[in-house]
A tleap script that builds the chain and sets N, CA, C and O, in Angstrom:
source leaprc.protein.ff14SB
mol = sequence {
  NMET ALA ASP SER ALA ASN GLN THR VAL PRO
  THR ARG ARG VAL LEU ARG GLY ARG PRO TYR
  SER ILE SER GLU PHE ALA ARG LYS TYR ARG
  LEU ASP GLU LYS GLU ALA LYS ARG LEU TYR
  GLU LYS PHE GLY PRO SER ALA THR GLU LEU
  ASP LEU LEU MET ALA ALA LYS ARG LYS PRO
  PRO THR LEU PRO LEU ASP PHE GLU CALA
}
set mol.1.N position { 12.266 -20.246 -17.811 }
set mol.1.CA position { 11.490 -20.338 -16.882 }
set mol.1.C position { 11.849 -19.352 -15.622 }
set mol.1.O position { 13.028 -19.059 -15.422 }
set mol.2.N position { 11.018 -18.949 -14.949 }
set mol.2.CA position { 10.797 -17.935 -14.000 }
set mol.2.C position { 11.529 -18.221 -12.886 }
set mol.2.O position { 11.023 -19.334 -12.739 }
set mol.3.N position { 12.340 -18.142 -11.929 }
set mol.3.CA position { 12.777 -18.238 -10.639 }
set mol.3.C position { 11.652 -17.999 -9.512 }
set mol.3.O position { 11.466 -16.914 -8.962 }
set mol.4.N position { 11.065 -18.961 -9.303 }
set mol.4.CA position { 9.769 -18.048 -8.284 }
set mol.4.C position { 10.302 -17.987 -6.822 }
set mol.4.O position { 9.457 -17.688 -5.978 }
set mol.5.N position { 11.366 -18.186 -6.462 }
set mol.5.CA position { 12.018 -17.732 -5.571 }
set mol.5.C position { 12.415 -16.340 -5.091 }
set mol.5.O position { 12.615 -15.858 -3.976 }
set mol.6.N position { 12.462 -15.796 -6.539 }
set mol.6.CA position { 12.935 -14.344 -6.388 }
set mol.6.C position { 11.456 -13.285 -6.517 }
set mol.6.O position { 11.488 -12.059 -6.422 }
set mol.7.N position { 10.341 -14.034 -6.727 }
set mol.7.CA position { 9.396 -13.277 -6.783 }
set mol.7.C position { 8.532 -12.869 -5.503 }
set mol.7.O position { 8.515 -13.654 -4.556 }
set mol.8.N position { 7.828 -11.696 -5.436 }
set mol.8.CA position { 7.716 -11.502 -4.189 }
set mol.8.C position { 6.014 -11.497 -4.726 }
set mol.8.O position { 5.564 -11.516 -5.871 }
set mol.9.N position { 5.300 -11.462 -3.375 }
set mol.9.CA position { 3.877 -11.659 -3.531 }
set mol.9.C position { 3.613 -10.426 -2.558 }
set mol.9.O position { 4.223 -10.251 -1.502 }
set mol.10.N position { 2.634 -9.611 -3.055 }
set mol.10.CA position { 1.748 -8.515 -2.093 }
set mol.10.C position { 1.629 -8.948 -0.792 }
set mol.10.O position { 1.236 -10.115 -0.790 }
set mol.11.N position { 1.799 -8.511 0.312 }
set mol.11.CA position { 1.150 -9.046 1.450 }
set mol.11.C position { -0.274 -8.102 1.449 }
set mol.11.O position { -0.302 -6.924 1.094 }
set mol.12.N position { -1.501 -8.922 1.948 }
set mol.12.CA position { -2.749 -8.445 2.288 }
set mol.12.C position { -2.930 -7.732 3.844 }
set mol.12.O position { -2.865 -8.329 4.918 }
set mol.13.N position { -3.119 -6.605 3.676 }
set mol.13.CA position { -3.617 -6.314 5.140 }
set mol.13.C position { -4.638 -6.737 5.456 }
set mol.13.O position { -5.464 -7.035 4.594 }
set mol.14.N position { -4.919 -6.908 6.918 }
set mol.14.CA position { -6.186 -7.156 7.801 }
set mol.14.C position { -6.884 -5.834 7.842 }
set mol.14.O position { -6.270 -4.976 8.475 }
set mol.15.N position { -8.038 -5.464 7.308 }
set mol.15.CA position { -8.933 -3.867 7.471 }
set mol.15.C position { -9.586 -3.972 8.722 }
set mol.15.O position { -10.579 -4.656 8.968 }
set mol.16.N position { -8.744 -3.004 9.745 }
set mol.16.CA position { -9.466 -3.078 11.125 }
set mol.16.C position { -10.514 -1.789 10.785 }
set mol.16.O position { -10.124 -0.885 10.046 }
set mol.17.N position { -11.644 -1.773 11.277 }
set mol.17.CA position { -12.563 -0.633 11.432 }
set mol.17.C position { -13.479 -0.998 9.821 }
set mol.17.O position { -13.641 -1.968 9.081 }
set mol.18.N position { -13.829 0.194 9.876 }
set mol.18.CA position { -14.386 0.700 8.400 }
set mol.18.C position { -13.413 1.583 7.657 }
set mol.18.O position { -12.593 2.417 8.041 }
set mol.19.N position { -13.872 1.000 6.121 }
set mol.19.CA position { -12.459 1.856 5.665 }
set mol.19.C position { -13.055 3.222 5.203 }
set mol.19.O position { -14.240 3.270 4.872 }
set mol.20.N position { -12.395 4.153 5.178 }
set mol.20.CA position { -12.372 5.713 4.541 }
set mol.20.C position { -12.219 5.747 3.212 }
set mol.20.O position { -11.547 4.995 2.508 }
set mol.21.N position { -12.946 6.753 2.879 }
set mol.21.CA position { -12.458 7.369 1.379 }
set mol.21.C position { -11.606 8.311 1.511 }
set mol.21.O position { -11.431 8.842 2.608 }
set mol.22.N position { -11.128 8.571 0.734 }
set mol.22.CA position { -9.501 9.727 0.705 }
set mol.22.C position { -10.301 11.007 0.805 }
set mol.22.O position { -9.680 11.953 1.290 }
set mol.23.N position { -11.364 11.195 0.500 }
set mol.23.CA position { -11.856 12.319 0.464 }
set mol.23.C position { -12.592 12.608 2.153 }
set mol.23.O position { -12.392 13.597 2.859 }
set mol.24.N position { -13.305 11.631 2.416 }
set mol.24.CA position { -13.495 11.504 3.741 }
set mol.24.C position { -12.510 11.832 4.882 }
set mol.24.O position { -12.709 12.506 5.893 }
set mol.25.N position { -11.201 11.076 4.397 }
set mol.25.CA position { -10.032 11.243 5.173 }
set mol.25.C position { -9.480 12.819 5.711 }
set mol.25.O position { -9.170 13.329 6.788 }
set mol.26.N position { -9.556 13.202 4.406 }
set mol.26.CA position { -8.766 14.353 4.146 }
set mol.26.C position { -9.811 15.031 4.978 }
set mol.26.O position { -9.607 15.137 6.187 }
set mol.27.N position { -10.879 15.487 4.461 }
set mol.27.CA position { -11.825 16.329 5.127 }
set mol.27.C position { -11.940 16.303 6.776 }
set mol.27.O position { -11.889 17.415 7.301 }
set mol.28.N position { -12.064 15.360 7.506 }
set mol.28.CA position { -11.655 15.099 8.800 }
set mol.28.C position { -10.633 15.303 9.341 }
set mol.28.O position { -10.679 15.199 10.567 }
set mol.29.N position { -9.539 15.604 8.836 }
set mol.29.CA position { -8.170 16.041 9.178 }
set mol.29.C position { -7.654 17.144 8.740 }
set mol.29.O position { -6.580 17.543 9.189 }
set mol.30.N position { -8.397 17.876 7.705 }
set mol.30.CA position { -8.093 18.998 7.030 }
set mol.30.C position { -6.769 18.934 6.425 }
set mol.30.O position { -5.971 19.831 6.696 }
set mol.31.N position { -6.464 18.073 5.712 }
set mol.31.CA position { -5.615 17.558 4.932 }
set mol.31.C position { -5.327 18.014 3.511 }
set mol.31.O position { -6.473 18.338 3.199 }
set mol.32.N position { -4.662 18.239 2.536 }
set mol.32.CA position { -4.724 18.310 1.313 }
set mol.32.C position { -5.175 17.075 0.524 }
set mol.32.O position { -5.164 16.059 1.219 }
set mol.33.N position { -5.572 16.890 -0.758 }
set mol.33.CA position { -5.797 15.947 -1.275 }
set mol.33.C position { -4.574 14.908 -1.724 }
set mol.33.O position { -4.664 13.698 -1.931 }
set mol.34.N position { -3.579 15.640 -1.795 }
set mol.34.CA position { -2.277 14.933 -2.090 }
set mol.34.C position { -1.404 14.184 -0.902 }
set mol.34.O position { -0.780 13.126 -0.987 }
set mol.35.N position { -1.556 15.052 0.216 }
set mol.35.CA position { -0.919 14.160 1.577 }
set mol.35.C position { -2.051 12.756 1.981 }
set mol.35.O position { -1.723 11.599 2.245 }
set mol.36.N position { -3.441 13.351 1.913 }
set mol.36.CA position { -4.463 12.551 2.286 }
set mol.36.C position { -4.302 10.977 1.497 }
set mol.36.O position { -4.526 9.868 1.981 }
set mol.37.N position { -3.862 11.316 0.204 }
set mol.37.CA position { -3.831 10.059 -0.887 }
set mol.37.C position { -2.341 9.368 -0.497 }
set mol.37.O position { -2.230 8.163 -0.272 }
set mol.38.N position { -1.374 10.185 -0.460 }
set mol.38.CA position { 0.095 9.857 0.114 }
set mol.38.C position { -0.197 8.529 1.444 }
set mol.38.O position { 0.146 7.352 1.340 }
set mol.39.N position { -0.950 9.200 2.693 }
set mol.39.CA position { -1.024 8.322 3.624 }
set mol.39.C position { -2.061 6.969 3.342 }
set mol.39.O position { -1.889 5.751 3.288 }
set mol.40.N position { -3.050 7.751 3.218 }
set mol.40.CA position { -4.061 6.570 2.542 }
set mol.40.C position { -3.028 5.228 1.735 }
set mol.40.O position { -2.938 4.094 2.204 }
set mol.41.N position { -2.551 5.547 0.866 }
set mol.41.CA position { -1.894 4.436 -0.153 }
set mol.41.C position { -0.815 3.820 0.976 }
set mol.41.O position { -0.596 2.630 0.747 }
set mol.42.N position { -0.178 4.276 1.997 }
set mol.42.CA position { 0.846 4.091 2.570 }
set mol.42.C position { 0.178 3.087 3.867 }
set mol.42.O position { 0.609 1.967 4.144 }
set mol.43.N position { -0.873 3.724 4.511 }
set mol.43.CA position { -1.214 2.573 5.635 }
set mol.43.C position { -2.848 2.473 5.358 }
set mol.43.O position { -3.709 2.686 6.212 }
set mol.44.N position { -3.028 2.188 4.296 }
set mol.44.CA position { -4.224 1.504 3.716 }
set mol.44.C position { -5.460 2.440 4.099 }
set mol.44.O position { -5.308 3.584 4.529 }
set mol.45.N position { -6.790 1.788 3.882 }
set mol.45.CA position { -8.072 2.532 4.192 }
set mol.45.C position { -8.761 2.573 5.359 }
set mol.45.O position { -9.649 3.383 5.624 }
set mol.46.N position { -8.185 1.338 6.356 }
set mol.46.CA position { -8.645 1.487 7.643 }
set mol.46.C position { -8.842 2.616 8.459 }
set mol.46.O position { -7.885 3.220 8.944 }
set mol.47.N position { -9.696 2.857 8.595 }
set mol.47.CA position { -10.238 4.224 9.795 }
set mol.47.C position { -9.619 3.926 11.189 }
set mol.47.O position { -9.054 4.786 11.865 }
set mol.48.N position { -9.756 2.822 11.502 }
set mol.48.CA position { -8.961 2.666 12.853 }
set mol.48.C position { -7.227 2.976 12.811 }
set mol.48.O position { -6.620 3.503 13.743 }
set mol.49.N position { -6.704 2.599 11.735 }
set mol.49.CA position { -5.541 3.013 11.680 }
set mol.49.C position { -5.189 4.019 11.057 }
set mol.49.O position { -4.085 4.411 11.435 }
set mol.50.N position { -5.716 4.724 10.125 }
set mol.50.CA position { -5.535 6.023 9.688 }
set mol.50.C position { -5.653 6.956 11.110 }
set mol.50.O position { -4.816 7.842 11.279 }
set mol.51.N position { -6.650 6.744 12.062 }
set mol.51.CA position { -7.047 7.660 12.961 }
set mol.51.C position { -5.816 7.289 14.055 }
set mol.51.O position { -5.300 8.248 14.630 }
set mol.52.N position { -5.476 6.344 14.269 }
set mol.52.CA position { -4.429 6.319 15.044 }
set mol.52.C position { -2.983 6.758 14.786 }
set mol.52.O position { -2.133 7.074 15.619 }
set mol.53.N position { -2.882 6.704 13.352 }
set mol.53.CA position { -1.770 7.243 12.895 }
set mol.53.C position { -1.898 9.210 13.088 }
set mol.53.O position { -1.136 9.960 13.698 }
set mol.54.N position { -2.867 9.460 12.482 }
set mol.54.CA position { -3.122 11.000 12.990 }
set mol.54.C position { -3.244 11.134 14.738 }
set mol.54.O position { -2.684 12.081 15.288 }
set mol.55.N position { -3.723 10.502 15.240 }
set mol.55.CA position { -3.419 10.354 16.881 }
set mol.55.C position { -1.803 10.648 17.207 }
set mol.55.O position { -1.308 11.601 17.810 }
set mol.56.N position { -1.428 9.971 16.849 }
set mol.56.CA position { 0.071 9.904 17.097 }
set mol.56.C position { 1.264 11.069 16.349 }
set mol.56.O position { 2.395 11.328 16.758 }
set mol.57.N position { 0.544 11.629 15.133 }
set mol.57.CA position { 0.980 12.824 14.503 }
set mol.57.C position { 0.313 14.130 15.340 }
set mol.57.O position { 0.657 15.303 15.197 }
set mol.58.N position { -0.828 13.573 16.336 }
set mol.58.CA position { -1.244 14.684 17.105 }
set mol.58.C position { -2.357 15.786 16.311 }
set mol.58.O position { -2.426 16.973 16.627 }
set mol.59.N position { -3.034 15.277 15.443 }
set mol.59.CA position { -3.684 15.840 14.721 }
set mol.59.C position { -5.009 15.295 14.990 }
set mol.59.O position { -5.374 14.135 14.798 }
set mol.60.N position { -5.858 16.513 15.576 }
set mol.60.CA position { -7.314 15.839 16.047 }
set mol.60.C position { -8.089 16.013 14.939 }
set mol.60.O position { -7.757 16.825 14.076 }
set mol.61.N position { -9.022 15.395 14.855 }
set mol.61.CA position { -10.363 15.450 14.126 }
set mol.61.C position { -11.081 16.716 14.287 }
set mol.61.O position { -11.154 17.249 15.394 }
set mol.62.N position { -11.613 17.223 13.248 }
set mol.62.CA position { -12.651 18.717 13.073 }
set mol.62.C position { -13.915 17.774 13.185 }
set mol.62.O position { -14.035 16.575 12.933 }
set mol.63.N position { -14.723 18.615 13.598 }
set mol.63.CA position { -16.118 18.552 13.608 }
set mol.63.C position { -16.682 18.750 12.217 }
set mol.63.O position { -16.179 19.586 11.466 }
set mol.64.N position { -17.774 17.960 11.831 }
set mol.64.CA position { -18.447 18.180 10.503 }
set mol.64.C position { -19.432 19.005 10.443 }
set mol.64.O position { -20.446 19.074 11.138 }
set mol.65.N position { -18.904 19.932 9.147 }
set mol.65.CA position { -19.740 21.055 9.134 }
set mol.65.C position { -21.220 20.755 8.672 }
set mol.65.O position { -21.915 21.767 8.574 }
set mol.66.N position { -21.725 19.769 8.422 }
set mol.66.CA position { -22.771 19.276 7.752 }
set mol.66.C position { -23.326 18.006 9.132 }
set mol.66.O position { -22.846 16.873 9.180 }
set mol.67.N position { -24.207 18.434 9.962 }
set mol.67.CA position { -24.226 17.420 10.964 }
set mol.67.C position { -25.495 16.629 10.459 }
set mol.67.O position { -26.215 16.016 11.247 }
set mol.68.N position { -25.708 16.672 9.226 }
set mol.68.CA position { -26.722 15.358 8.914 }
set mol.68.C position { -26.144 14.231 8.477 }
set mol.68.O position { -26.784 13.191 8.321 }
set mol.69.N position { -24.233 14.403 8.120 }
set mol.69.CA position { -23.656 13.247 7.336 }
set mol.69.C position { -23.288 12.429 8.645 }
set mol.69.O position { -22.751 11.325 8.552 }
savepdb mol mol.pdb
quit
């Protein structure tokens, strides 16, 4: 019988703001796909959280090239 006291349950994060896609996040902050995926997996998909992270790293967002997006 498994000892349930030693099993960890993954914690769920509350999503603050709308979710980013990895490609949208990478494009907005001019990150390569590998770095964007690493940060996305570590901090979650929350646009609010990722924007705060990038502000702390002093990486300003870029203007979209396609103004219809």
